N, C-alpha and C positions, 0 to 999 in steps of 0.2 A: 504493500500500500504506500509505504514511504517513497519507494522508487517511482511509483506511478504519479504521486504528487509532484516530485521533483521533475518528472518528465513534463507534466502540464505547465509548471512554472517556466521550464526551459523553452517550451513552445511559445508561451505567452511573451516572454522576453524577446525571443527571436522575431515574432510577428510585430511587436512594438517597435523594435529597432528598424525592422524592414519598412514599417509604415512611415517612420520619421525620416528615413533616408529617401523615401519615394512618396512624397506627399501627393494626395489626390488633387488638391487645389492649393496653389500658393499665389501670393500677390501682395499688393499694397493698396491702401486706401488713401486717395489723394487728399492732402491737407489735414489728415488725422494722424496724430502721433501715438495715441493710446485709446483704448476702448475695447469693444467686442464686435466681432463679425459673427453672424448667426447663419448656420446652414439649415435650410428648410426643405421639407418634402412637400410636393404639390399634390393636393387631393380635392377634387370637385370645386375648383376655383378658390380653394383655401391654401394657405401655407402654414405649416406647423413646424416648430423647431425640432431638429433631431440632433444638433451638435452646435457648439460654439467654439470660437478661437479668439485668444487674446491678441490685440493689436500691439505690437512692440516696435517702436520707432517706425511706425507706419506699415509694418509688415505683418502678415498673418499666413497661416497655412492650416489645412485640414488633412488628417492622415487616416481617418477612420475608414474601415471597409464599408462600402455602401453598394446598393444595387446598381449595376451598370449593364447596358446604357440606361439612363433615366434622366428625368427633369428635376432640377433643384432650384432653390432660390437662395440668394445671398443678400443680406441686409445688415445695416448697423443699427436699425431701429425696428423692432417687431410690430410697432404700432403704425408704421408707415409702409410704403411700398417695398418691393423686392426686385432684384435683378434676376431674371429668369435665365438659367444656364442649362444647356444640354451637355451632359458628361458622357464620354465613352471611356474606353480602357486607357486612353492616353492622359498623362498628367497635364493639367491645365494651369495656365498662368493668367491672372486677372489683374487688371488695373481698374479698381473700383472707384467710380466717381459718384459719391453720395450727395454732392451738393446740388446736382441738377436732376434729381430723381433717377440717378443711374443712367441718364440718357447718353452720356459720353463714355460709359464703361466699355472696355475692350477685353477680349479673352482670346488667348492663343493656345494651341495644342489640341483642342477638341475638334475633330473633323465634323462631328455631329453638330456642334454649335455653329460651325462655319456654314453648314447647310441651313440651319435655322435663321442665322443672320441674313443670309442671302434671300431666304423666303420672305422675311419681314420687310425687306427693302422693295419687294415687288408690289406695285400699286394694284395690279389686277392679276388675280390668280385663277386659273382653271384647275380646280382641285383634282379633276379626273386625270388631266395631263401630268400634274405634279406627282400624283401617286404612281402613275405608270412609269415616270422617270426615276422614282425613288421608292419602289414597292416595299423594300425591306427596312426602310429607315423609320425610326421612332418619330422623326419630325413629321412624316406623312400621317401617321396615326394620330398624333397630337393635333396637327392642323385640322384634320377632318373633324375631330371631337370639339376642339376649342373654337374654331373660327367658322365652321360650316354646319354644325349640328342644328343651328337655328335658321339656316338659309335653305336647306334642302328638304325635299319631301322624304317620307319614310322609304319609298322605293329607291330614291337617289342615294340615300345613306347606305342602304343595303347593297346596292351595286358597287359603291365605292369601297365598302368593306371587302368585297370580293376581289377588288383590285390589289388590296394589300397582301403582302406575303403572309402565309399562314402562321409564321412565327410571331406575328404581331397580334393575332386574334385573341391571345390570352392576356394582353396588356389591359390595365384598368381603363384605358381610353376607348378601346374597342368594346370592352364589356359594357361600359356605360352607354355606348351607342346602341348596343344590342338591346339593352334594357329600355332605352328611349324610344325605339322604333314602335313597339305596340302602344306606348302612351301617345305618341304623335298620331298614330292611326285612330286612336280613340277620340282625339279632339280635332279630327279633320272636319272641314266644312261639310255640312249636311248631317252631322251627328249630334245627338243630344249633348248639351253642355254638362259635364260632371258637376255634381253639387258638392258643397263643402260648407263648414260652419266655423267661423273665426270671430274673435272679439273685435268690435269696432273701436274707434278712437276714444269712445267713452267707457270702454271696458265691458260692453254688453255683447253677448254672443249673437251673431247674425248669420243667417244662411243665404247663400246666393239665390237659391230657388225661391226665397221669400219675395224676390224682386221680379220673378218671371210673371208675365201677364199684366203687370201693373201699367206698363207702357209697351208700345209696339216693339221697341228695340232697346236692348241693354248693352252698354259698352263695358266689358270687363277689362280693366286696365291694370297691368303689372308695372310697377315703378318703384323708386326709392328716393329718399332725400339726397343721398350721396351720388346719384346717377345724373351726370351732366346732361346727356341726351334726353333723359326723362324730364328734367326741369325745363329744358328748352322746348320740349313738346307740350308741356302743360298749358301754355297760353292758347295753343290750337284747340285743345280739348275744352278749355274754358269757353272759347269762342263758339265752338260747336254746341256746347251745352246751353249756353245762353240763347242761341239761335233756334234750337230745335226742342228744348225741354217742354214747351207747351204744345208740341206736335207729336209727342209720343217717344221721346228719347230721354234716357237716363244713363248715369255712369255709376259703376261699382268698382272701386279701386282697391287693389291689393298691394301693400307696400312690402318690399323686401328689406326693410330696415332692421337694424338691431337695437338702435338707441331710440327709445320712445320719445324723448324730448326733441331730438332732431327731426323725427317724423312729424310730430305735432307742429313744430315751428315751420316746416316746409309747407304743410297743409294751409296754415294761416297766411304765409307769405305769398304763396301761389294762388290764393283765393279758390281753393278746391272745396266747393260747398256740397258735394255729393257724399254718398256713403264711403267711408274709408275703413279698411280692416287690415290687420297685420298680426301674425303670431311672433313677430320680432325675432325671426330665426335666419334672416339673411337668405343665403342660397339654399338653406335647409327648409325654407318655407314650404309648408304642406300644400297650399294651393298651387304654388309654382311647380312643385314636383308632379302634382296631379295633372297639370296642363302641359308638362314637358317644357317649361320655360327655361331656356338656357341663356337668354340675353334680354336685357330690358333697355328701352320700353318695349313691351309686347302686349298685344291686345286681341280680344275676340269680340265680335259683334253677334249678339244673341237675340233671336226674335221672341215674340210673346209666348211661343210654345216651348221655349227653352232649347231651340235648335241653333247651332252655330251657322251663321250665314256668311261671315267674312272674318279675315284675320289680318292683323298688323296693318291697320289703316292709320295713316298719319297725314297731318296738314290738309292740303287741298283734296287729297284722295278721300279722307274722312268726310269732309264737307260735301263733296260731289256724291259720294255713296248715300249719305243721309238725305240729300236733296232728291235723289232719284227714288229712294225707298219711301220717303214721306211727302212726295209731290202733291198728293191729294189730301193731305192731312192739315 
């Protein structure tokens, strides 16, 4: 037993020395002499800390064994944003620029991250073509999940998954897409709108179905106080509400907020006078999961019988659709 314990200690020391001599990530934080850099794992649009490294004279390094290839985050402040980095088996060197939201951060050594950086620079992406060019790359699976799951139909998502190398089908990104497909099929135009019950801004439980039939059309809006595009779209919804509320139009809003005070402040500031509900669970929001919402703002137009008749209407398109539907009202 004693020899076995000594063997384990020897293995541990060997691995530790090996890790220190061959860091997974090393680099410096521009303009920062001391502090902490956090290594984060990405899950369902969240980052959670899995390791930390002390900044000494501006330098830091991580040597822990982690899953590779995979997506990670680097940050000096867990309450703020992170720099998304794709790691492969090659040691990576990072110049972390935290002063500009990591905008000018550079990384060398990871071929996987090079592909991701190239992908992000392209203004227009044909995801089918990108996957066909890089079928076995984790970047393809991530891009399909993160940037296209809310743009594509269930059939298009399914066909793109088939373009990926089968080695990627077991990744969390593809598995989440597989789970998303039946949900998106459930909330397709022409199907009944799934019901849910959540507390409103006054703390009272409210069901979506309670609003079916009261007006000709109900606008189910998913938004959040922290979402810039949502806040910029709110004036358009306010305008549509004021124009059509007496002709059979109402709004039922679901917030993906976490902080109640921020949510309530945004409601007041944006003059959102319709029903507002939230379970304050951010991307773990029950209604958002029920409707397969992967990006906000997102919305569903529901008729008096509880049937989804349109999705993701914004600005002039929302006004034109309501004008056509309520022309005789």
